[in-house]
C-alpha positions as CSV (number, residue, x, y, z in Angstrom):
1,M,51.5,-70.2,-61.3
2,G,53.3,-68.6,-57.9
3,G,55.8,-71.8,-58.0
4,W,56.5,-71.2,-61.0
5,L,57.3,-67.9,-60.9
6,K,59.7,-68.1,-58.1
7,A,61.3,-70.8,-59.9
8,T,62.4,-68.9,-62.6
9,D,63.2,-65.9,-60.8
10,L,65.3,-68.4,-59.0
11,F,67.0,-69.4,-61.8
12,F,67.9,-66.1,-63.3
13,A,69.2,-64.8,-60.3
14,A,71.5,-67.6,-60.2
15,R,72.8,-64.6,-63.2
16,P,73.2,-67.6,-66.1
17,M,74.2,-65.0,-68.6
18,L,77.6,-64.6,-66.0
19,H,77.9,-68.6,-66.7
20,I,79.0,-68.3,-70.3
21,P,83.1,-67.4,-69.6
22,V,82.5,-70.6,-67.6
23,W,81.3,-72.6,-70.0
24,S,83.6,-71.0,-73.0
25,I,87.0,-71.1,-71.1
26,Y,86.1,-74.5,-70.6
27,L,85.3,-75.6,-74.5
28,V,88.3,-73.7,-76.0
29,C,90.4,-75.5,-73.3
30,L,88.9,-78.9,-74.5
31,H,89.0,-78.2,-77.8
32,Y,93.0,-77.8,-77.6
33,H,93.3,-80.6,-75.1
34,H,91.4,-82.9,-77.7
35,Q,93.6,-81.6,-80.2
36,L,96.7,-82.8,-78.4
37,S,95.2,-86.0,-77.1
38,G,93.0,-87.1,-79.9
39,E,89.9,-87.5,-77.7
40,R,86.5,-86.6,-78.8
41,F,83.6,-84.7,-77.0
42,D,81.8,-87.1,-75.2
43,R,78.5,-87.3,-72.4
44,W,81.1,-86.5,-69.5
45,D,81.9,-83.6,-71.0
46,P,78.1,-81.9,-71.0
47,L,77.6,-83.5,-67.3
48,M,81.1,-81.6,-66.4
49,L,79.4,-78.0,-67.9
50,I,76.3,-78.8,-66.0
51,C,78.7,-79.4,-62.6
52,L,80.2,-76.3,-63.3
53,S,77.0,-74.6,-63.9
54,L,75.5,-75.7,-60.3
55,M,78.9,-74.0,-58.5
56,T,78.8,-71.5,-60.5
57,A,75.1,-70.8,-59.8
58,G,75.9,-71.5,-55.8
59,S,78.5,-68.8,-56.2
60,Y,76.6,-65.9,-57.5
61,W,73.3,-66.6,-55.4
62,W,75.1,-66.7,-52.1
63,N,77.3,-63.3,-53.4
64,Q,73.7,-61.5,-53.6
65,V,73.2,-62.0,-49.7
66,Y,76.2,-60.4,-48.8
67,D,76.2,-57.2,-51.7
68,F,72.8,-56.5,-51.3
69,E,74.1,-52.7,-50.5
70,S,76.4,-52.4,-53.0
71,D,74.2,-53.8,-55.6
72,R,71.2,-51.1,-54.6
73,A,73.9,-48.5,-55.0
74,N,75.4,-49.8,-58.2
75,D,71.5,-50.2,-59.7
76,K,72.7,-53.8,-60.4
77,L,69.4,-56.3,-60.4
78,G,67.8,-56.4,-57.7
79,F,66.4,-59.8,-56.7
80,L,66.6,-59.2,-52.9
81,Q,65.8,-55.8,-53.6
82,Q,62.6,-55.8,-55.0
83,G,61.6,-58.7,-52.6
84,L,61.5,-61.6,-55.5
85,L,63.4,-63.7,-53.6
86,N,64.8,-63.8,-49.6
87,R,68.4,-64.2,-48.5
88,T,67.3,-67.5,-46.8
89,Q,66.0,-69.1,-50.2
90,L,69.0,-67.7,-51.7
91,T,71.5,-69.5,-48.6
92,A,69.5,-72.6,-49.3
93,A,70.1,-72.5,-53.0
94,F,74.0,-71.6,-53.1
95,L,74.3,-75.1,-50.3
96,V,72.5,-77.2,-52.4
97,S,73.4,-76.5,-55.7
98,S,77.2,-76.5,-54.3
99,L,76.7,-79.5,-52.8
100,V,75.1,-81.4,-55.5
101,G,78.1,-80.2,-58.1
102,L,80.5,-81.5,-55.2
103,A,79.1,-84.6,-54.7
104,V,79.0,-85.5,-58.4
105,T,82.7,-85.0,-58.8
106,P,83.9,-88.3,-57.5
107,L,82.4,-89.9,-60.7
108,Y,85.8,-88.2,-62.3
109,S,88.4,-88.6,-60.0
110,V,89.8,-87.2,-56.8
111,L,91.5,-84.2,-59.0
112,I,88.2,-83.2,-60.2
113,F,86.8,-83.4,-56.3
114,A,89.6,-81.1,-55.5
115,I,89.1,-78.8,-58.0
116,F,85.5,-78.4,-57.1
117,A,86.3,-78.4,-53.5
118,Q,88.8,-75.0,-54.0
119,A,85.7,-73.7,-55.9
120,F,83.4,-74.0,-52.9
121,F,85.7,-72.8,-50.5
122,L,86.6,-69.4,-52.6
123,S,82.3,-69.3,-53.3
124,F,82.0,-69.1,-49.6
125,A,84.9,-67.3,-48.7
126,Y,84.6,-64.3,-51.7
127,S,81.3,-63.0,-50.2
128,A,81.0,-64.3,-46.5
129,P,82.9,-62.8,-43.3
130,P,85.6,-63.5,-41.9
131,L,87.8,-63.4,-45.0
132,R,85.2,-61.7,-47.4
133,L,88.0,-61.7,-50.5
134,K,85.6,-59.4,-52.9
135,D,86.8,-56.7,-50.5
136,R,90.5,-57.5,-50.5
137,P,91.5,-56.0,-53.4
138,M,94.6,-58.0,-54.6
139,W,92.9,-61.4,-52.9
140,G,89.1,-60.4,-55.0
141,L,91.3,-60.4,-58.2
142,F,93.1,-63.7,-57.3
143,A,89.8,-65.5,-56.2
144,N,88.6,-65.1,-59.5
145,A,91.6,-65.4,-61.4
146,W,92.2,-68.5,-59.7
147,G,88.6,-70.2,-59.3
148,L,87.4,-69.4,-63.2
149,G,90.8,-69.2,-65.1
150,F,92.9,-71.4,-63.5
151,L,90.8,-74.2,-62.1
152,V,88.0,-74.5,-64.8
153,P,90.9,-75.5,-67.5
154,F,91.9,-78.4,-65.1
155,C,88.8,-79.8,-65.7
156,V,89.0,-81.3,-69.2
157,M,91.5,-83.1,-68.0
158,P,90.1,-85.7,-65.2
159,E,93.0,-87.4,-64.4
160,L,96.2,-85.7,-64.2
161,T,99.6,-87.7,-64.0
162,V,103.3,-87.4,-64.5
163,H,102.7,-89.2,-68.1
164,N,99.6,-87.0,-69.0
165,A,100.6,-83.4,-68.0
166,G,101.8,-82.4,-70.8
167,L,98.3,-83.1,-72.8
168,L,97.0,-80.0,-70.3
169,G,99.0,-77.3,-72.1
170,W,99.7,-75.8,-69.1
171,D,99.9,-72.4,-71.2
172,D,95.7,-73.1,-70.9
173,P,95.6,-71.9,-67.0
174,I,98.1,-69.3,-67.0
175,Y,96.7,-68.0,-69.9
176,F,92.9,-67.7,-69.1
177,F,94.7,-66.7,-65.2
178,L,95.8,-63.8,-66.9
179,A,92.9,-62.9,-68.6
180,V,90.5,-63.6,-65.7
181,A,92.4,-61.1,-64.1
182,S,92.5,-58.4,-66.4
183,I,88.8,-59.0,-66.8
184,Y,88.2,-58.7,-62.9
185,S,90.4,-55.4,-62.8
186,L,88.3,-53.8,-65.5
187,T,85.0,-54.7,-63.8
188,T,85.8,-52.9,-60.8
189,V,86.1,-49.4,-62.4
190,P,82.3,-49.0,-63.3
191,D,81.0,-49.6,-59.8
192,V,83.3,-47.4,-57.9
193,A,81.1,-44.8,-57.2
194,G,78.9,-47.5,-55.0
195,D,81.5,-49.8,-53.9
196,A,83.2,-46.8,-52.3
197,I,79.9,-45.2,-50.6
198,T,79.1,-49.2,-49.3
199,G,82.4,-49.6,-47.9
200,K,83.6,-52.1,-50.5
201,R,87.4,-52.3,-51.0
202,T,87.7,-53.4,-54.4
203,I,91.2,-52.6,-57.3
204,A,89.3,-49.6,-58.2
205,V,88.3,-48.2,-55.1
206,V,91.2,-48.3,-53.0
207,F,93.5,-47.4,-55.6
208,G,91.5,-45.5,-58.3
209,K,90.0,-46.0,-61.8
210,R,93.4,-45.5,-63.2
211,V,95.4,-48.2,-61.5
212,A,92.8,-50.7,-62.0
213,L,93.2,-50.0,-65.9
214,I,96.6,-49.8,-65.8
215,V,96.6,-53.3,-63.9
216,A,94.5,-54.7,-66.4
217,L,96.1,-53.7,-69.1
218,A,99.3,-55.1,-67.7
219,L,98.0,-58.6,-66.9
220,V,96.0,-58.7,-70.3
221,L,99.2,-58.0,-72.3
222,L,100.9,-60.8,-70.8
223,S,97.8,-63.1,-71.3
224,A,99.0,-62.1,-75.0
225,L,102.6,-62.9,-74.7
226,V,101.8,-66.3,-72.9
227,A,99.5,-67.2,-75.6
228,Y,101.9,-65.8,-78.4
229,R,105.0,-68.3,-76.8
230,S,102.4,-71.0,-76.9
231,G,101.5,-71.1,-80.4
232,F,97.8,-70.1,-79.5
233,I,97.4,-67.4,-82.2
234,L,93.9,-66.7,-81.7
235,L,93.8,-66.3,-78.5
236,C,96.9,-64.0,-78.5
237,L,94.6,-62.1,-81.0
238,L,91.9,-61.6,-78.4
239,S,94.0,-60.6,-76.0
240,M,95.5,-57.8,-78.1
241,L,91.9,-56.5,-79.1
242,S,91.4,-56.5,-75.5
243,G,94.3,-54.4,-75.1
244,L,93.3,-51.9,-77.3
245,L,90.1,-51.7,-76.0
246,V,91.8,-51.1,-72.6
247,M,93.7,-48.5,-73.8
248,A,91.0,-46.3,-75.3
249,A,88.8,-46.7,-71.8
250,F,92.5,-45.4,-70.3
251,A,92.0,-42.6,-72.7
252,L,88.6,-41.5,-72.8
253,G,88.0,-42.0,-69.3
254,S,84.6,-43.6,-70.2
255,D,83.0,-46.3,-67.9
256,R,81.1,-47.1,-71.0
257,V,84.3,-48.1,-73.0
258,T,85.6,-50.1,-70.0
259,L,82.5,-51.9,-69.8
260,A,82.7,-52.7,-73.2
261,A,86.3,-53.5,-72.9
262,A,85.5,-56.2,-70.1
263,K,82.7,-57.6,-72.1
264,M,84.2,-57.8,-75.3
265,P,86.8,-60.9,-74.8
266,I,83.9,-62.6,-73.2
267,L,82.1,-62.4,-76.6
268,L,85.1,-63.2,-78.7
269,L,86.0,-65.9,-77.0
270,T,82.5,-67.4,-76.7
271,L,82.3,-67.1,-80.5
272,L,85.6,-69.0,-80.8
273,A,83.9,-72.1,-78.6
274,A,81.0,-71.9,-81.0
275,Y,83.3,-72.0,-83.8
276,F,84.8,-75.1,-82.2
277,Y,81.3,-76.2,-81.3
278,P,78.5,-75.0,-83.2
279,M,75.7,-76.2,-81.1
280,Y,77.0,-74.1,-78.6
281,L,76.0,-71.1,-80.6
282,L,72.5,-72.1,-80.7
283,F,72.3,-72.5,-76.8
284,I,73.8,-69.1,-76.3
285,I,71.1,-67.6,-79.0
286,V,68.3,-69.2,-76.9
287,L,69.7,-68.1,-73.7
288,V,70.2,-64.7,-74.7
289,A,66.9,-64.9,-76.3
290,A,65.1,-66.1,-72.6
291,T,67.0,-63.6,-70.7
292,R,66.1,-60.6,-72.3
293,I,62.1,-61.5,-72.5
294,Y,62.6,-62.5,-69.0
295,Y,64.2,-58.6,-67.8
296,A,62.1,-56.8,-70.5
297,R,58.8,-58.8,-68.3
298,R,59.8,-58.7,-64.2
299,F,62.3,-55.8,-64.4
300,N,61.3,-53.5,-68.0
301,M,64.6,-53.5,-68.6
302,S,67.3,-54.2,-71.5
303,Y,69.7,-56.8,-70.4
304,P,72.0,-58.4,-71.8
305,R,73.8,-55.5,-73.1
306,L,77.4,-55.0,-74.8
307,A,78.0,-51.4,-72.8
């Protein structure tokens, strides 16, 4: 029983709910790519999603090793803090999952291997010294925007050549780079007190909450412009709605509204991906239900929540 419980703890310590943006970005980009190329969803796409999740899981395990104090100050999920897992287990899980995900990528192409190699480097450098990108305001923003917003869309096309580059939709990576950067800036606002106490240097800590909100608003409006000029009307509407929520957060000065502004675009993007791939919605419903049961029983808390 203890082994199964430890494995369950390790699974949820990978923060599967935070994998949803990765999956949703990939699926939305895949849909638009298939519209241009005429291709269809095949067996290689679920494998790609698994590989992306292995890399994402590794990054969250690794991050918790170095965010022990700030997670405790911000009342984040306490797998280490409550002794459910230890640093050695999380480090081993990071290395195994990341290297397995990286090892599969040559089955696709050199390009996919290069993308995952960048993701592995960013996962390591984001949390660990000497770079600790998470404690460098602009580098932290760039690492999130590049790793999730720019690299994931490239995974829909294993081979990129001069002849097929137009099928990628270069505006997809640019749009998601800007959108993810906006969301990252928003997420630094509710954690500013705990981050400041533990010495983290995020955008909100260094420049203040209002500047972080202004940066988020500027980025999300730029993403709306990119989407509009590229003909991605649904993505444009998503960004515009997100912009309205950011303005509300700025006007009200509420961390709850700010958190809702960060989560709403992810929810809307997930619903869009589910519209394109209906089985994805069923998968998300099962994942949310399992996550709520686990956190209710293990931590006596309600998670996930919209705000």
